[in-house]
C-alpha positions as CSV (number, residue, x, y, z in Angstrom):
1,M,30.5,31.8,-20.4
2,K,34.0,33.2,-20.8
3,R,36.3,32.7,-23.5
4,C,40.1,32.7,-23.2
5,K,42.1,34.7,-25.6
6,G,45.5,34.3,-26.3
7,R,47.7,31.9,-28.7
8,D,46.2,29.7,-31.1
9,W,44.0,27.5,-28.9
10,R,40.6,28.4,-27.5
11,R,39.2,26.9,-24.4
12,G,35.5,27.2,-24.0
13,G,33.6,26.3,-20.8
14,F,31.9,27.4,-17.8
15,T,33.5,29.5,-15.0
16,M,33.6,28.2,-11.4
17,I,30.9,30.8,-10.2
18,E,28.5,29.6,-13.0
19,L,28.7,26.2,-12.2
20,V,28.5,26.6,-8.2
21,S,25.4,28.9,-9.0
22,V,23.6,26.3,-11.0
23,I,24.3,23.6,-8.2
24,A,23.1,25.7,-5.5
25,I,19.8,26.4,-7.6
26,L,19.3,22.7,-8.4
27,S,20.0,21.9,-4.5
28,I,17.4,24.3,-3.5
29,L,14.9,23.0,-6.0
30,M,15.7,19.4,-4.6
31,A,15.4,20.4,-1.2
32,V,12.0,21.6,-1.7
33,A,10.7,19.0,-4.5
34,V,11.9,15.6,-2.8
35,P,10.0,15.7,0.6
36,Q,6.9,16.7,-1.4
37,M,7.1,13.8,-3.6
38,I,7.9,11.3,-0.9
39,S,4.6,12.3,0.9
40,Y,2.7,11.8,-2.4
41,T,4.1,8.5,-2.6
42,W,3.1,7.8,0.8
43,A,-0.4,9.0,0.4
44,A,-0.8,7.1,-2.5
45,Q,0.3,3.8,-0.9
46,R,-1.9,4.6,1.9
47,V,-5.0,5.2,-0.2
48,S,-4.2,2.0,-2.3
49,A,-4.0,0.0,0.6
50,T,-7.1,1.3,2.0
51,T,-9.0,0.6,-1.3
52,E,-7.5,-3.1,-1.5
53,A,-8.3,-3.8,2.0
54,Q,-12.0,-3.1,1.3
55,V,-11.8,-5.4,-1.8
56,V,-10.2,-8.0,0.4
57,A,-12.9,-7.7,3.0
58,D,-15.5,-8.1,0.4
59,A,-13.7,-11.4,-0.9
60,V,-13.5,-12.7,2.6
61,Q,-17.3,-12.1,3.3
62,R,-18.2,-14.0,-0.1
63,Y,-15.9,-16.8,0.9
64,F,-17.6,-17.0,4.3
65,Y,-20.9,-17.0,2.8
66,D,-20.0,-19.9,0.5
67,K,-18.6,-21.7,3.4
68,K,-21.6,-21.2,5.4
69,E,-23.8,-22.5,2.5
70,E,-21.6,-25.6,2.0
71,G,-21.9,-26.1,5.9
72,S,-18.4,-25.9,6.5
73,L,-17.9,-22.6,8.2
74,G,-16.3,-22.9,11.5
75,P,-13.4,-21.7,13.6
76,K,-11.0,-23.8,11.7
77,T,-12.1,-22.0,8.5
78,V,-11.5,-18.5,9.9
79,W,-8.3,-19.6,11.4
80,K,-6.9,-20.6,8.1
81,L,-7.3,-16.9,7.0
82,M,-5.0,-15.6,9.6
83,N,-1.6,-14.4,8.4
84,L,-2.8,-15.1,4.9
85,D,-0.5,-13.9,2.2
86,I,-2.7,-12.6,-0.7
87,N,-0.4,-13.5,-3.5
88,G,0.8,-16.6,-1.8
89,A,0.0,-20.0,-3.9
90,D,-1.9,-21.2,-0.7
91,N,-4.3,-18.1,-0.9
92,L,-7.8,-19.6,0.1
93,I,-9.7,-16.6,-1.3
94,K,-7.9,-16.6,-4.8
95,D,-11.3,-17.3,-6.5
96,Y,-12.7,-14.2,-5.0
97,I,-9.7,-11.8,-5.5
98,A,-7.2,-11.3,-8.2
99,G,-3.8,-10.6,-6.7
100,G,-2.7,-7.5,-4.6
101,H,0.1,-5.7,-3.3
102,Q,3.4,-7.1,-3.0
103,E,3.9,-8.6,0.6
104,A,0.3,-8.0,1.2
105,R,-1.4,-10.2,3.8
106,I,-4.6,-10.8,6.1
107,V,-3.2,-10.2,9.6
108,S,-6.6,-11.2,11.4
109,V,-10.1,-11.8,10.7
110,S,-13.2,-11.8,13.2
111,T,-16.7,-13.2,12.2
112,D,-20.0,-14.3,13.7
113,I,-19.7,-18.1,12.9
114,T,-23.7,-18.7,13.2
115,S,-24.5,-15.9,10.4
116,G,-21.3,-15.8,8.4
117,Q,-20.9,-12.1,8.9
118,L,-17.6,-10.6,8.8
119,K,-16.9,-8.2,11.8
120,S,-13.5,-7.0,11.3
121,L,-10.4,-7.6,9.3
122,V,-7.1,-6.3,9.6
123,Y,-4.9,-5.9,6.3
124,E,-1.4,-5.0,6.0
125,T,1.1,-4.4,3.3
126,K,4.8,-3.2,3.8
127,Y,3.7,0.4,3.9
128,C,0.3,0.5,5.9
129,R,-1.8,-1.6,7.9
130,V,-5.7,-1.1,7.4
131,S,-8.4,-2.2,10.2
132,I,-11.9,-2.6,9.1
133,T,-14.6,-3.1,11.5
134,I,-18.2,-3.8,10.2
135,D,-21.2,-3.2,12.4
136,E,-24.3,-5.2,12.2
137,D,-25.9,-2.8,9.8
138,G,-23.0,-3.2,7.6
139,N,-21.4,0.0,8.0
140,R,-17.6,0.1,7.9
141,T,-15.2,1.8,10.0
142,L,-11.5,1.9,8.6
143,T,-8.6,3.0,10.5
144,D,-5.1,3.0,9.0
145,E,-1.5,3.6,10.0
146,I,1.8,4.0,8.4
147,I,4.3,1.2,8.9
148,N,7.9,2.6,9.1
């Protein structure tokens, strides 16, 4: 910092070179840090959506088992789950799951009507779409894709 000498007044402050140097250093730090933070945010959204998709799949499976025990499991029951908003007022599985991501929905569901076994489910948030496929042994295969 440079001080002006002269008459009775004193002026304190930073020189133009000091200000430009600080701005240049901050710009370089931001250029490195911001992309890293964005990738961490996307990774967190992806993991969160994958985890929640599995929770939703469990809830749908319990819903199907209950409907099968009631004797009301049919194509119409499965069809009602298509495009279902998880946080909506008309959520059919609200007794099996508490909330979810904002704007999260079940895109599609496939099930074996006779056994009540869930075969596949596609879950979507505004960031990510997760597909879960369940084989006859109950093993799950997950695939996810980022939505731009």
